[in-house]
N, C-alpha and C positions, 0 to 999 in steps of 0.2 A: 352686202359686201364685205363693208369695212368687217361686220361683226363674224361674218366667215374666215374675214383675216384673222382679227384677235385671236377668235376662237381657233384658230390652228396653232397661230403663235402661243396660246397656253395648252394646248394639247399636248404641242412638240417639248413646250418651256417641261412639263413636266412629263415627259416621255423621257425626257435627259435627262433629268430628276432622279427618276425611278431604277434606271442604267445605271446611274454612280452611282449610287447606294446599293444597290446588286453589287455592283463592281467589287465597291469598297468590302462589302461583307466578303466578295469572294476571295478576296487577298487577304483579309487579316482572321478569318476564321478555318483554318484546318481542323479534318476532321480528327477530332477524338478518340484515344482507344477506350476511352468510358462507354462509346458512341456503342457498345459490345455488350455490355451489361447493365443497360437500361433497366431491364427485370428485374435483378435482382438488387439493384439498388435500390429500385422501388419498396420491394418488398422490404429490405432491411430497414427503409427510412419509416415502415408503417408499422416495425416493430419496436422503433425507437419512438413513435410518438404513443405506446401502450407500454411503457417504461412503468408510469405508475400504476397502471392495474396490475402488472407483474410483479412489483414492486409488493403491491396491496395482498398479492396474492401467499407471494412469500412471506410477508409478519404474519398471516393469520395461518398457516402450515407452522411456522416455527411458535406458535403462540400456544397451539394445540400440541407442542409435544411436550412446552416448559410446563403444558399444565398437568400434562399425564405427568409427568415428573414431580410435578409439585404435588401429585396424590402419592407417593411411596415414602416411607418412613426414609430418614436422612442416613442410616446406616444399610439401606437395603442394597443388596452385590447385583439387582435388576436395574440400578441406577445408573451402573458403569456401561448399559451396551444401550442404554436410554440417551445419556450423553454423547455418546460416538454420534448415535444418528443425528444429534443436535449441533456436533462438530458439522456433520454433512451438509447440513443446511445451513449454516452458514460460510459454507467452502468456497471462495469466491465470491462471499456475499461482505460478511464483514470480517476482515482478520482479527481487530479483536475479541471479539467474540466464541469465533473458533479460539483462540490459547485459551481463553478464559476456562472452556471447559474441556479440555486437554487437562490445563492445572487440576480441576474439580474431578476430573479421573484421577488423575496422579494423588489428589488428597484423598479420595476413595477408599484407592487400593492401599493407601497406606492403612486406613483406617480399620479396615479389612484382611490388613496381613497379606495381602496376595502380591508376592513380588515379581510373577511372570507380567500380570498389568500392569504393577509400579514402572517396569523397564516398558512394556509398550507404551505407556503414556509416556514416558520421560521422553523416548526414541523419537515419537509421533511429532511432538515439542519442539526437539530440537528441529525437526524438519522443515514447518513450519519457519520456525524462528530464519533458519536459511534464508527460505522462497521471501520473507520480510525485509531480507539485508541484513539478519541482525548474526552476523558467522561467528563471533570471538562466541558472545554467549552460548550460540547454540553448539561449536566448538569445547566448549567447560565444560558444555550438559552433557557429552558426548564420553569425554576422555572420562569421566567422574563412572562410566560403567564401565563394570568390566568385563573382557569378552567370554569369561570362563562363567561367567552369571546368565548370560546370556542364553536358550536354549533353542534347543534345530528351527522352533517354529516361527521363532523373533531373528534366525539371524539376517535374512533378506532386508528387514525393515534396519536392523544393526549398520550393515553393508552398504543398504541403498540412502541410509543420515549423512556417512560421510564420503560417501561420491558424491553427492549432492553439496556439500559444505565447500570440498576442496575443488568439486569442478565450478561454481559457484567464483569462489576465489582466487580462481585461476583467469576465470572468464574478466571478472573487476578489477582484477588488479593490476596498477600502475606501472610497477616494475617486470618488466614484459621477461627478465633472465629467472627472478622467485617464481615467477608462473610456470614460465618454461620446462624447469631444472625439480621446483618442488609443488608445488600446488598440483600441474596435469598426473606427473608419475602417480601423486598419489591417489590422486582421482580414477587413476588405470589401474592400481593396485586393487582399489576395490570395488571396480567392475567389475573384477577381474576375479574377485572373492563371489560377489555378484553372481554369478554365471552358473555358480557350481554350486549354489542351493535352491534358486529359483525354479518352480515348477514349470513346466512346458505346459505353454496357451496361456498364459497368467497373464496377467495388463502388466506386473512388472517385467514377467521374460520381454514382452515386446517390447517396452518401451526402453530396457537395457540393450538389444540387440540390434534396434533401431541407429541407438545412438551411437555404439559401436560403430555400424557404417557407416557412419557422418562423419565419426573422426577420424576412418580408415577412408574416407572417402568416395565408398562403397556406395555412388547415390540410388542405382540401380538397383540396388540388392533393399536398400532401404526404403524407398518407393514400393516396393513389391511388401515385402513384409506392413508395410505400414496400408497399402489396400488391403492387403489380408483381413485385416489388423478389423478396418474399417468396415471389408464384409459380414464378421461376424458380431455388427453392433445395427442398430434400428435408431431412426432419428429418435430425440428426447430418451437415449444411455447415455448417463452419467457423462462417458467419455467421449461420445460420441462428437462434438466441439474439439476435442484436444487430439484426437485423431487427427481430422479434417484440418489443426493446425499444424501437427508433424508433416502431412500430405504436401499441406505450401511450401513451408521449412525446406523439403527435400526437393521439390521443384523448381523451387528462387535456387537454392543450389545449383542446379542442371540448368538455369538459365532458362528454364522456361515462364514466362511472366506471366502467360494466359494461365496454365493450370495455377502459378503460384494467386493471382488473382479471384482464380472462382474458390478453389481452396478456404483463400482468408473470409469470402463469402459466406461460404455456406457454414464456415466454422463461428464468424461474427452472430449469424444468424441464430445458432443455436445457442452461442450466448444468450442474444437478448432474450429468447424465448425460455431461459431458464433463472433471468433478472441477477446472473453473474456482472458483479461491478469491475473487477480486475482483468482490464481488455487486456488481451496481447493481441489478437486479431486485428479487433478495431482500431487500435492505435498503426498496425502492420498498412493498413486500408490506410489511413489516412497520409502516413507519409506516400505510399503508393501515389494516391490521387493528387499528394503536390507535387511528386514528380513529375505526373502528367498536366500538369499546369489547371486543378482543379482546384485551386484556393480556398474557392467559396465553402464546397462540400467539405473539402479536407478542413479548412477551419472548424464547420459544423461538428465533424466526428471527434476532432482532438478537444474541442469544450467540452462534447461528451463523458471523453477519458476523463479529462481532468475532475469533469464535477462528479465523476462514480468513484474516481479514486481517492479524492477526498473523502469519501460514502466509505470506500472499503477500507480505509486509512495504514496503507500499508507504508511505509517513507520510498522503500526502493522502489516499488511502479511508479509510486509522485516525483519521484525525482526524474526518471528515465521518459516520464511523459510530458515534465518542466522544458526537459530541454529541448521537446518538438515544438510546445507549441508558441513560444516568440518565432521561432523561423515562419513556419504556417501563417501566425497572422501578421508580419511583417510583409509577406508575399501578399497577401490577402489588402493589404494596403495598398500595398504596390502596385496589383491589378485595378483597385477603384481609381486611383493615380490615372494610371495608363489610359481608365477608360473614358477618365473625363477628358482629358486629351483629347482623347479620339472623339468625347462628343464635340469637343471647341472646334477642332481642325472641320468634322461635317457642318457645322452651325454656320464656318467659311465659306466655305462651298458653297452650300444653302443659299449665299447670300450672295456669290457672285453670280448663283442662277437664276436668284429672283430680279439679281438688273439688268439681263435681260426682257425679261415678263412686265416692266416698268410700263404703267398706263393702265395694266387689267388688274380692274381692282376684286375682280375673284380669284386672281393668285396670288395677291397679295394678301388677301384674308386668309383664303386658305393659308399659305405660310406663313402667317402671322400666327395660324390658331398651330399650327404644326412648332413654331418658335416657341409657344405658348409650353407645349405640353414638354415638350425638352429641359426649361428653364424648372419644371416642378420636377421631372427626373432628375435632374441636376441635385435638386435640392434635397430630395426624397435619397439620392445617394451620398448624398455630405450630411445627412441626417443619421443613415444607415452609420458612414464611418464615424459619426462622432459616439453612438452606443458601442461602436465595435473598442474604442480607444476606453472607454471608461473598464470596459469586460477584463482590458489588457489589463491598467491599473490596475482592477480587483485578482487580476491573476497575480499581478506581480506582489500586488501583497500578500497575498496567501503565500506564495512562493518564500515569502521574507519569513512571513512564519515558519515553516517549516522548517528554513534554514539553521532559523532560532531555535527552534526545538532541536535541530541536528544537536547545534552548537550544546546546547544546554545538555541534552543524551550523554554524548559522548564527553563534556568536561566529570559528571558526574558516576557516569561509569567507570574512567580510569580511576578517579580518583578513590571509587569502594574497590574497585578490584584492586587496588594496590594496598589498601588497608585490611579484605578480605585475604588475601595473601599473607599478609604479616598475623595477624589472629589464628590462620590455620597454619603457618610456621611454630607458634607460640602452643597452641593447643597441642599438636603432634611432640612438641619438646616436654609441656607437662604431662605429655600421657607414656613418655619414654621415658618420664623420672621417675612416676608413678608405677609403671610396672618393674622397673629394674628394681624399686625399693623391694616391691611386694616377691621378686625373686629370691632376692638376696634374703628375706626371710624368711621362704620358702626351704632353702637350701639350709640354711641355717637350723631347720625344722621350728622356727620361731608358726605355729602353724594360726595362734591366737594373734600373734600380733599384725599378719598380713593379714588374718579376718578384720581383724579394728580399727588397719589400715584400710582397708575394700568398705570397710561401714562408714567412717569418720574422712573419707578424701576430700568432701568439698561439700557445702548441702546446695539446695536449688536456690536457694534466696542470694548464697552468695553467688552462685553461676548468672542468677538473674540482674543483681546489684552489676558486674563486670560487664554483661551485655549493655548493662544502660549507657553504664561507663565508655564503654569502648563507641557504642552507638553515639554517642550525645557529642564526643572529642573528635567522631568521622564526620557529623552533620556539621557542628562548627565550624570544624575546616576548611569544609567548601559554601558555607554559606556565614561567613561570620558576623554579619548583619542582617543573621534573622529576628534576634529577642528585639534588636530595636526598632528594624521595621515592622514587627508584629505588634508592638507598641503603639505605633502609630493612626493601627487601623483601632485603636480601645480611645473609650475615655481617659481621661486624665487619673481618677478615681479607680478605675479597673484595669490599667496596666502590670502587667506580671514586675513585679521588683525579687531580682535574686541576691540571695544571704550573699556573706563573705567567701563563705565555703563550696558555693554552686558556684561564683566565681570564679574563687581559684582552682577548681577543679574543671572549671567549662562543664557545668552539670546542668541540663534543661530540670522542668518541672516537667508534671504527668501530661498539665494540658498542653506545654510546649512540645510534649513528646509526638503526642497524640497529630498537631497539626505540622511537626516534621515532617512525620510519616506521609501526610495529606500532599507537602511540597514534594517529596519525590516521587507522589503518583500511585500510592496506594489510598484508593480513595473510600476503598468498600469497609466500612464498620466490623463485618467480621472479621476483614484479613488481620486491621491493625488489633483487635481486639487476639487475636492470637498472637500475634507481633509480642503484644506487649505485657500477652499473659493477665489482660484484663477478662471483664464481665463486656457480652456486647452491649447490656444496657448504660454500664458505666461508660462506653466510648461513645453513646448515642448522648448520653446525660450533659456529658463534655461538651459537644458538639454544638448540641442545644444552648449551654448556658453561654458559651464564649460568642455565640455567635447574637445572645441578646445583649452581650454586653459591647458590641462593634458598636462603632458611629457611622458603620457603613449595611450598605440593606441586607438583609441574610442572606438573599439570592448570590449578590456580588462578595462574599466575604471570600470564602472559600477560591472563586477564580481569582479574586488580588492575590491572597495567601501561595498562588501556583505562580505567579510574576515576580516573587519577591528574589532577589538576588541575580536574574534574568540580565540585569542592565548592567550588573559589574560582571559578568560575564562575557557581556558582548565586547 
């Protein structure tokens, strides 16, 4: 009888406990919008898990293209189209490498004296510089191209580059008046010009018309045009993910969050399949999940975005994602803290319920086991929180490095732009003076004098010495302690000692010029050789000889050179 009584109490207590926990879960767990997207999210997660495989396949494809390129002579015209194929492989994958192969085509087309291909590559470079956030460089490059030199086939690229530059500047400018009165109208002018030259049905045609409808808030027309464009493509096409992203953007502006999220999911899935590292859609998904209080998954996605954007190496996208990372991470920590408080509350209530079951040994044992499990979960949660804190610290360190690089790049850019403008002005003055003297001689009929002036106007050696002098002066004005810091990396007997003449004129030695260019980011020996008019073997020998004389390891020497002057700029 007593056994039955205690058993009844035990069952009632356990039943009450179960009811309490179910009620607590029902009160705190509201249905999230994410419940409608379980299947596509599972698909996306499975593709994320396959990122290493997709990346290996991408690298194999790039390797095959480079091998084919290496089999061609250095001056072969076929290298131009193959370089463009490699650019497409790097598109959305590694920004630096894409830009490198554009520069290769600029060099090749100039070597072949193909002016049209040179213009095409220069304008393509401007487009990708603008997409990377380097608007000033893109604008300077485009302004160096004369409209009259651009043939009809390249006009769409010409107008598209200018439209992109001014549209992006209007979007990011902190000066709203300047954005609305200068940048936006200029973008509109080039957009209108683009309308007149694009072929109906081309990718650019759709892009520019969709953007026009978006600017005019004609979202229905923009959506219809985007869906028409999508119907012309199949999954796996290069533009498939981008069109889905456009559809999501339009639906977001229309307030259709369901359609927006579905479109972004489709875009992100296609990006993963093509090993795209420049995550626009995944970033938007992470922000939406954060708004839906799905902070755990949002934190996971935003971490993937950060990892891949460092790999992609575009500063603009890094800064955009870096702004989201702390917000999502803090929310994740807050949710963990809330979860811990919830666990504590449940523990207290469980103890109260156990109070009514005192004397029933089996109930005590069961509850004790439950408490042990909960303590283990709490410890696991704390461990996860510690791991996340370390990841946040690493992310902040990366962010500081990105910011330091941006500060350094801006510092160097501002000084060199000013110096470049001054040199350009002096060069124009010299040419103008020379032209007037030749013209004057010709008007007086002194043809032989004019011919003699053109033959002895200046030698290559003099021009090269002037280039060295200008470079040395500009570099030492930006990095005044470069020689001193450079010598710290050398043993006493191997340090560079300048002559009085070199000190007075602020001149560098050949060895110092090579490593000055490396400090400015020119790491390729072929590029350094072209700039200094040395042979590639000479550059290799200088770099090898200096590293052998350094007191630091060969592997770390050039990375230490890159750090010279950073502290002073900070």
